[in-house]
PDB file of N, CA, C and O in Angstrom:
ATOM      1  N   UNK A   1     -23.214 -43.094-181.634  1.00  0.00           N
ATOM      2  CA  UNK A   1     -24.280 -43.909-182.177  1.00  0.00           C
ATOM      3  C   UNK A   1     -24.670 -45.022-181.203  1.00  0.00           C
ATOM      4  O   UNK A   1     -25.849 -45.334-181.040  1.00  0.00           O
ATOM      5  N   UNK A   2     -23.671 -45.610-180.566  1.00  0.00           N
ATOM      6  CA  UNK A   2     -23.934 -46.683-179.617  1.00  0.00           C
ATOM      7  C   UNK A   2     -24.765 -46.175-178.442  1.00  0.00           C
ATOM      8  O   UNK A   2     -25.683 -46.855-177.985  1.00  0.00           O
ATOM      9  N   UNK A   3     -24.444 -44.990-177.960  1.00  0.00           N
ATOM     10  CA  UNK A   3     -25.160 -44.436-176.815  1.00  0.00           C
ATOM     11  C   UNK A   3     -26.612 -44.121-177.163  1.00  0.00           C
ATOM     12  O   UNK A   3     -27.501 -44.303-176.331  1.00  0.00           O
ATOM     13  N   UNK A   4     -26.857 -43.654-178.374  1.00  0.00           N
ATOM     14  CA  UNK A   4     -28.226 -43.332-178.798  1.00  0.00           C
ATOM     15  C   UNK A   4     -29.072 -44.597-178.871  1.00  0.00           C
ATOM     16  O   UNK A   4     -30.201 -44.615-178.380  1.00  0.00           O
ATOM     17  N   UNK A   5     -28.542 -45.650-179.477  1.00  0.00           N
ATOM     18  CA  UNK A   5     -29.273 -46.914-179.590  1.00  0.00           C
ATOM     19  C   UNK A   5     -29.505 -47.509-178.209  1.00  0.00           C
ATOM     20  O   UNK A   5     -30.595 -48.003-177.923  1.00  0.00           O
ATOM     21  N   UNK A   6     -28.489 -47.466-177.351  1.00  0.00           N
ATOM     22  CA  UNK A   6     -28.627 -48.003-176.010  1.00  0.00           C
ATOM     23  C   UNK A   6     -29.699 -47.238-175.229  1.00  0.00           C
ATOM     24  O   UNK A   6     -30.519 -47.853-174.549  1.00  0.00           O
ATOM     25  N   UNK A   7     -29.701 -45.930-175.319  1.00  0.00           N
ATOM     26  CA  UNK A   7     -30.697 -45.122-174.620  1.00  0.00           C
ATOM     27  C   UNK A   7     -32.104 -45.402-175.134  1.00  0.00           C
ATOM     28  O   UNK A   7     -33.044 -45.504-174.345  1.00  0.00           O
ATOM     29  N   UNK A   8     -32.254 -45.527-176.444  1.00  0.00           N
ATOM     30  CA  UNK A   8     -33.559 -45.818-177.041  1.00  0.00           C
ATOM     31  C   UNK A   8     -34.100 -47.168-176.571  1.00  0.00           C
ATOM     32  O   UNK A   8     -35.263 -47.267-176.180  1.00  0.00           O
ATOM     33  N   UNK A   9     -33.272 -48.194-176.606  1.00  0.00           N
ATOM     34  CA  UNK A   9     -33.723 -49.514-176.189  1.00  0.00           C
ATOM     35  C   UNK A   9     -34.000 -49.593-174.687  1.00  0.00           C
ATOM     36  O   UNK A   9     -34.915 -50.301-174.268  1.00  0.00           O
ATOM     37  N   UNK A  10     -33.232 -48.884-173.884  1.00  0.00           N
ATOM     38  CA  UNK A  10     -33.498 -48.876-172.451  1.00  0.00           C
ATOM     39  C   UNK A  10     -34.787 -48.115-172.133  1.00  0.00           C
ATOM     40  O   UNK A  10     -35.496 -48.474-171.193  1.00  0.00           O
ATOM     41  N   UNK A  11     -35.097 -47.074-172.900  1.00  0.00           N
ATOM     42  CA  UNK A  11     -36.378 -46.372-172.725  1.00  0.00           C
ATOM     43  C   UNK A  11     -37.547 -47.283-173.095  1.00  0.00           C
ATOM     44  O   UNK A  11     -38.576 -47.277-172.420  1.00  0.00           O
ATOM     45  N   UNK A  12     -37.394 -48.056-174.149  1.00  0.00           N
ATOM     46  CA  UNK A  12     -38.442 -49.011-174.527  1.00  0.00           C
ATOM     47  C   UNK A  12     -38.609 -50.058-173.431  1.00  0.00           C
ATOM     48  O   UNK A  12     -39.732 -50.469-173.138  1.00  0.00           O
ATOM     49  N   UNK A  13     -37.498 -50.498-172.816  1.00  0.00           N
ATOM     50  CA  UNK A  13     -37.587 -51.464-171.713  1.00  0.00           C
ATOM     51  C   UNK A  13     -38.312 -50.856-170.520  1.00  0.00           C
ATOM     52  O   UNK A  13     -39.090 -51.542-169.857  1.00  0.00           O
ATOM     53  N   UNK A  14     -38.069 -49.578-170.238  1.00  0.00           N
ATOM     54  CA  UNK A  14     -38.768 -48.911-169.134  1.00  0.00           C
ATOM     55  C   UNK A  14     -40.260 -48.816-169.418  1.00  0.00           C
ATOM     56  O   UNK A  14     -41.076 -49.013-168.517  1.00  0.00           O
ATOM     57  N   UNK A  15     -40.621 -48.519-170.652  1.00  0.00           N
ATOM     58  CA  UNK A  15     -42.036 -48.475-171.036  1.00  0.00           C
ATOM     59  C   UNK A  15     -42.655 -49.860-170.881  1.00  0.00           C
ATOM     60  O   UNK A  15     -43.802 -49.980-170.450  1.00  0.00           O
ATOM     61  N   UNK A  16     -41.911 -50.903-171.227  1.00  0.00           N
ATOM     62  CA  UNK A  16     -42.405 -52.277-171.104  1.00  0.00           C
ATOM     63  C   UNK A  16     -42.728 -52.603-169.650  1.00  0.00           C
ATOM     64  O   UNK A  16     -43.700 -53.311-169.383  1.00  0.00           O
ATOM     65  N   UNK A  17     -41.940 -52.107-168.711  1.00  0.00           N
ATOM     66  CA  UNK A  17     -42.191 -52.365-167.297  1.00  0.00           C
ATOM     67  C   UNK A  17     -43.457 -51.646-166.841  1.00  0.00           C
ATOM     68  O   UNK A  17     -44.235 -52.193-166.060  1.00  0.00           O
ATOM     69  N   UNK A  18     -43.667 -50.425-167.325  1.00  0.00           N
ATOM     70  CA  UNK A  18     -44.843 -49.645-166.931  1.00  0.00           C
ATOM     71  C   UNK A  18     -46.111 -50.215-167.562  1.00  0.00           C
ATOM     72  O   UNK A  18     -47.108 -50.447-166.878  1.00  0.00           O
ATOM     73  N   UNK A  19     -46.061 -50.436-168.870  1.00  0.00           N
ATOM     74  CA  UNK A  19     -47.219 -50.946-169.604  1.00  0.00           C
ATOM     75  C   UNK A  19     -46.710 -51.862-170.717  1.00  0.00           C
ATOM     76  O   UNK A  19     -46.021 -51.395-171.624  1.00  0.00           O
ATOM     77  N   UNK A  20     -47.035 -53.153-170.665  1.00  0.00           N
ATOM     78  CA  UNK A  20     -46.533 -54.081-171.689  1.00  0.00           C
ATOM     79  C   UNK A  20     -46.892 -53.619-173.103  1.00  0.00           C
ATOM     80  O   UNK A  20     -48.003 -53.153-173.354  1.00  0.00           O
ATOM     81  N   UNK A  21     -45.932 -53.758-174.017  1.00  0.00           N
ATOM     82  CA  UNK A  21     -46.104 -53.280-175.386  1.00  0.00           C
ATOM     83  C   UNK A  21     -47.016 -54.185-176.208  1.00  0.00           C
ATOM     84  O   UNK A  21     -47.688 -53.713-177.125  1.00  0.00           O
ATOM     85  N   UNK A  22     -47.047 -55.472-175.892  1.00  0.00           N
ATOM     86  CA  UNK A  22     -47.881 -56.407-176.633  1.00  0.00           C
ATOM     87  C   UNK A  22     -47.238 -56.906-177.917  1.00  0.00           C
ATOM     88  O   UNK A  22     -47.891 -57.578-178.715  1.00  0.00           O
ATOM     89  N   UNK A  23     -45.964 -56.585-178.126  1.00  0.00           N
ATOM     90  CA  UNK A  23     -45.256 -57.076-179.294  1.00  0.00           C
ATOM     91  C   UNK A  23     -45.000 -58.561-179.111  1.00  0.00           C
ATOM     92  O   UNK A  23     -45.004 -59.042-177.978  1.00  0.00           O
ATOM     93  N   UNK A  24     -44.776 -59.312-180.199  1.00  0.00           N
ATOM     94  CA  UNK A  24     -44.476 -60.744-180.054  1.00  0.00           C
ATOM     95  C   UNK A  24     -43.267 -60.960-179.138  1.00  0.00           C
ATOM     96  O   UNK A  24     -42.195 -60.398-179.362  1.00  0.00           O
ATOM     97  N   UNK A  25     -43.460 -61.776-178.114  1.00  0.00           N
ATOM     98  CA  UNK A  25     -42.401 -62.038-177.149  1.00  0.00           C
ATOM     99  C   UNK A  25     -42.351 -61.048-176.010  1.00  0.00           C
ATOM    100  O   UNK A  25     -41.574 -61.227-175.073  1.00  0.00           O
ATOM    101  N   UNK A  26     -43.166 -60.002-176.069  1.00  0.00           N
ATOM    102  CA  UNK A  26     -43.167 -58.976-175.022  1.00  0.00           C
ATOM    103  C   UNK A  26     -44.584 -58.752-174.505  1.00  0.00           C
ATOM    104  O   UNK A  26     -45.072 -57.622-174.480  1.00  0.00           O
ATOM    105  N   UNK A  27     -45.229 -59.813-174.099  1.00  0.00           N
ATOM    106  CA  UNK A  27     -46.621 -59.728-173.656  1.00  0.00           C
ATOM    107  C   UNK A  27     -46.756 -59.373-172.178  1.00  0.00           C
ATOM    108  O   UNK A  27     -47.786 -58.838-171.768  1.00  0.00           O
ATOM    109  N   UNK A  28     -45.716 -59.667-171.357  1.00  0.00           N
ATOM    110  CA  UNK A  28     -45.789 -59.429-169.918  1.00  0.00           C
ATOM    111  C   UNK A  28     -44.781 -58.373-169.499  1.00  0.00           C
ATOM    112  O   UNK A  28     -43.815 -58.105-170.214  1.00  0.00           O
ATOM    113  N   UNK A  29     -45.007 -57.780-168.347  1.00  0.00           N
ATOM    114  CA  UNK A  29     -44.058 -56.790-167.813  1.00  0.00           C
ATOM    115  C   UNK A  29     -42.699 -57.418-167.536  1.00  0.00           C
ATOM    116  O   UNK A  29     -41.665 -56.772-167.704  1.00  0.00           O
ATOM    117  N   UNK A  30     -42.703 -58.662-167.117  1.00  0.00           N
ATOM    118  CA  UNK A  30     -41.452 -59.339-166.768  1.00  0.00           C
ATOM    119  C   UNK A  30     -40.577 -59.613-167.993  1.00  0.00           C
ATOM    120  O   UNK A  30     -39.426 -60.022-167.835  1.00  0.00           O
ATOM    121  N   UNK A  31     -41.085 -59.402-169.196  1.00  0.00           N
ATOM    122  CA  UNK A  31     -40.307 -59.641-170.413  1.00  0.00           C
ATOM    123  C   UNK A  31     -39.365 -58.487-170.752  1.00  0.00           C
ATOM    124  O   UNK A  31     -38.702 -58.525-171.788  1.00  0.00           O
ATOM    125  N   UNK A  32     -39.293 -57.472-169.907  1.00  0.00           N
ATOM    126  CA  UNK A  32     -38.404 -56.332-170.161  1.00  0.00           C
ATOM    127  C   UNK A  32     -36.942 -56.767-170.158  1.00  0.00           C
ATOM    128  O   UNK A  32     -36.108 -56.104-170.774  1.00  0.00           O
ATOM    129  N   UNK A  33     -36.613 -57.860-169.483  1.00  0.00           N
ATOM    130  CA  UNK A  33     -35.231 -58.335-169.455  1.00  0.00           C
ATOM    131  C   UNK A  33     -34.737 -58.687-170.849  1.00  0.00           C
ATOM    132  O   UNK A  33     -33.542 -58.589-171.125  1.00  0.00           O
ATOM    133  N   UNK A  34     -35.647 -59.097-171.734  1.00  0.00           N
ATOM    134  CA  UNK A  34     -35.252 -59.437-173.102  1.00  0.00           C
ATOM    135  C   UNK A  34     -34.742 -58.193-173.827  1.00  0.00           C
ATOM    136  O   UNK A  34     -33.769 -58.263-174.578  1.00  0.00           O
ATOM    137  N   UNK A  35     -35.392 -57.068-173.603  1.00  0.00           N
ATOM    138  CA  UNK A  35     -34.948 -55.817-174.216  1.00  0.00           C
ATOM    139  C   UNK A  35     -33.603 -55.369-173.644  1.00  0.00           C
ATOM    140  O   UNK A  35     -32.737 -54.893-174.378  1.00  0.00           O
ATOM    141  N   UNK A  36     -33.436 -55.523-172.347  1.00  0.00           N
ATOM    142  CA  UNK A  36     -32.169 -55.144-171.717  1.00  0.00           C
ATOM    143  C   UNK A  36     -31.037 -56.050-172.206  1.00  0.00           C
ATOM    144  O   UNK A  36     -29.939 -55.573-172.493  1.00  0.00           O
ATOM    145  N   UNK A  37     -31.302 -57.343-172.301  1.00  0.00           N
ATOM    146  CA  UNK A  37     -30.281 -58.274-172.799  1.00  0.00           C
ATOM    147  C   UNK A  37     -29.915 -57.956-174.246  1.00  0.00           C
ATOM    148  O   UNK A  37     -28.745 -58.026-174.621  1.00  0.00           O
ATOM    149  N   UNK A  38     -30.905 -57.611-175.054  1.00  0.00           N
ATOM    150  CA  UNK A  38     -30.640 -57.218-176.435  1.00  0.00           C
ATOM    151  C   UNK A  38     -29.806 -55.954-176.513  1.00  0.00           C
ATOM    152  O   UNK A  38     -28.924 -55.839-177.364  1.00  0.00           O
ATOM    153  N   UNK A  39     -30.080 -55.011-175.634  1.00  0.00           N
ATOM    154  CA  UNK A  39     -29.309 -53.769-175.597  1.00  0.00           C
ATOM    155  C   UNK A  39     -27.852 -54.041-175.246  1.00  0.00           C
ATOM    156  O   UNK A  39     -26.941 -53.493-175.867  1.00  0.00           O
ATOM    157  N   UNK A  40     -27.642 -54.883-174.256  1.00  0.00           N
ATOM    158  CA  UNK A  40     -26.271 -55.218-173.850  1.00  0.00           C
ATOM    159  C   UNK A  40     -25.546 -55.947-174.983  1.00  0.00           C
ATOM    160  O   UNK A  40     -24.384 -55.653-175.263  1.00  0.00           O
ATOM    161  N   UNK A  41     -26.215 -56.884-175.626  1.00  0.00           N
ATOM    162  CA  UNK A  41     -25.599 -57.633-176.725  1.00  0.00           C
ATOM    163  C   UNK A  41     -25.266 -56.722-177.903  1.00  0.00           C
ATOM    164  O   UNK A  41     -24.193 -56.835-178.496  1.00  0.00           O
ATOM    165  N   UNK A  42     -26.178 -55.828-178.237  1.00  0.00           N
ATOM    166  CA  UNK A  42     -25.948 -54.894-179.351  1.00  0.00           C
ATOM    167  C   UNK A  42     -24.790 -53.952-179.039  1.00  0.00           C
ATOM    168  O   UNK A  42     -23.952 -53.690-179.901  1.00  0.00           O
ATOM    169  N   UNK A  43     -24.741 -53.446-177.819  1.00  0.00           N
ATOM    170  CA  UNK A  43     -23.648 -52.560-177.419  1.00  0.00           C
ATOM    171  C   UNK A  43     -22.314 -53.289-177.474  1.00  0.00           C
ATOM    172  O   UNK A  43     -21.327 -52.742-177.966  1.00  0.00           O
ATOM    173  N   UNK A  44     -22.277 -54.516-176.975  1.00  0.00           N
ATOM    174  CA  UNK A  44     -21.044 -55.305-177.008  1.00  0.00           C
ATOM    175  C   UNK A  44     -20.600 -55.553-178.453  1.00  0.00           C
ATOM    176  O   UNK A  44     -19.418 -55.423-178.769  1.00  0.00           O
ATOM    177  N   UNK A  45     -21.543 -55.908-179.326  1.00  0.00           N
ATOM    178  CA  UNK A  45     -21.207 -56.163-180.729  1.00  0.00           C
ATOM    179  C   UNK A  45     -20.669 -54.901-181.407  1.00  0.00           C
ATOM    180  O   UNK A  45     -19.712 -54.971-182.178  1.00  0.00           O
ATOM    181  N   UNK A  46     -21.275 -53.762-181.123  1.00  0.00           N
ATOM    182  CA  UNK A  46     -20.797 -52.518-181.723  1.00  0.00           C
ATOM    183  C   UNK A  46     -19.411 -52.142-181.214  1.00  0.00           C
ATOM    184  O   UNK A  46     -18.593 -51.623-181.974  1.00  0.00           O
ATOM    185  N   UNK A  47     -19.140 -52.398-179.936  1.00  0.00           N
ATOM    186  CA  UNK A  47     -17.821 -52.109-179.396  1.00  0.00           C
ATOM    187  C   UNK A  47     -16.754 -53.012-180.006  1.00  0.00           C
ATOM    188  O   UNK A  47     -15.649 -52.560-180.306  1.00  0.00           O
ATOM    189  N   UNK A  48     -17.083 -54.279-180.188  1.00  0.00           N
ATOM    190  CA  UNK A  48     -16.132 -55.215-180.808  1.00  0.00           C
ATOM    191  C   UNK A  48     -15.860 -54.809-182.244  1.00  0.00           C
ATOM    192  O   UNK A  48     -14.705 -54.795-182.671  1.00  0.00           O
ATOM    193  N   UNK A  49     -16.897 -54.479-182.995  1.00  0.00           N
ATOM    194  CA  UNK A  49     -16.701 -54.069-184.391  1.00  0.00           C
ATOM    195  C   UNK A  49     -15.894 -52.772-184.476  1.00  0.00           C
ATOM    196  O   UNK A  49     -15.052 -52.623-185.361  1.00  0.00           O
ATOM    197  N   UNK A  50     -16.144 -51.856-183.579  1.00  0.00           N
ATOM    198  CA  UNK A  50     -15.372 -50.615-183.563  1.00  0.00           C
ATOM    199  C   UNK A  50     -13.900 -50.889-183.281  1.00  0.00           C
ATOM    200  O   UNK A  50     -13.025 -50.303-183.918  1.00  0.00           O
ATOM    201  N   UNK A  51     -13.627 -51.773-182.334  1.00  0.00           N
ATOM    202  CA  UNK A  51     -12.248 -52.110-181.991  1.00  0.00           C
ATOM    203  C   UNK A  51     -11.553 -52.829-183.146  1.00  0.00           C
ATOM    204  O   UNK A  51     -10.363 -52.617-183.379  1.00  0.00           O
ATOM    205  N   UNK A  52     -12.281 -53.673-183.867  1.00  0.00           N
ATOM    206  CA  UNK A  52     -11.680 -54.394-184.993  1.00  0.00           C
ATOM    207  C   UNK A  52     -11.301 -53.464-186.143  1.00  0.00           C
ATOM    208  O   UNK A  52     -10.240 -53.611-186.751  1.00  0.00           O
ATOM    209  N   UNK A  53     -12.175 -52.514-186.432  1.00  0.00           N
ATOM    210  CA  UNK A  53     -11.945 -51.637-187.573  1.00  0.00           C
ATOM    211  C   UNK A  53     -11.194 -50.357-187.237  1.00  0.00           C
ATOM    212  O   UNK A  53     -10.942 -49.540-188.122  1.00  0.00           O
ATOM    213  N   UNK A  54     -10.838 -50.174-185.986  1.00  0.00           N
ATOM    214  CA  UNK A  54     -10.133 -48.965-185.585  1.00  0.00           C
ATOM    215  C   UNK A  54      -8.696 -48.939-186.131  1.00  0.00           C
ATOM    216  O   UNK A  54      -8.151 -47.867-186.394  1.00  0.00           O
ATOM    217  N   UNK A  55      -8.099 -50.098-186.296  1.00  0.00           N
ATOM    218  CA  UNK A  55      -6.736 -50.160-186.783  1.00  0.00           C
ATOM    219  C   UNK A  55      -6.601 -50.018-188.296  1.00  0.00           C
ATOM    220  O   UNK A  55      -5.486 -49.874-188.798  1.00  0.00           O
ATOM    221  N   UNK A  56      -7.702 -50.056-189.027  1.00  0.00           N
ATOM    222  CA  UNK A  56      -7.610 -49.982-190.494  1.00  0.00           C
ATOM    223  C   UNK A  56      -7.474 -48.573-191.002  1.00  0.00           C
ATOM    224  O   UNK A  56      -7.387 -48.359-192.211  1.00  0.00           O
TER     225      UNK A  56
END
């Protein structure tokens, strides 16, 4: 699940670099870093949650 979400968000970031999406906060091509940072944060959060609940 983590890999699918990461791949989806990175594809959206690649599209943002080619042609800006125009979403709030994503008006310029240079705003693709926000999507990449979100992807990294989401992946890290999912890994931490997986590690916490793995012992239960």
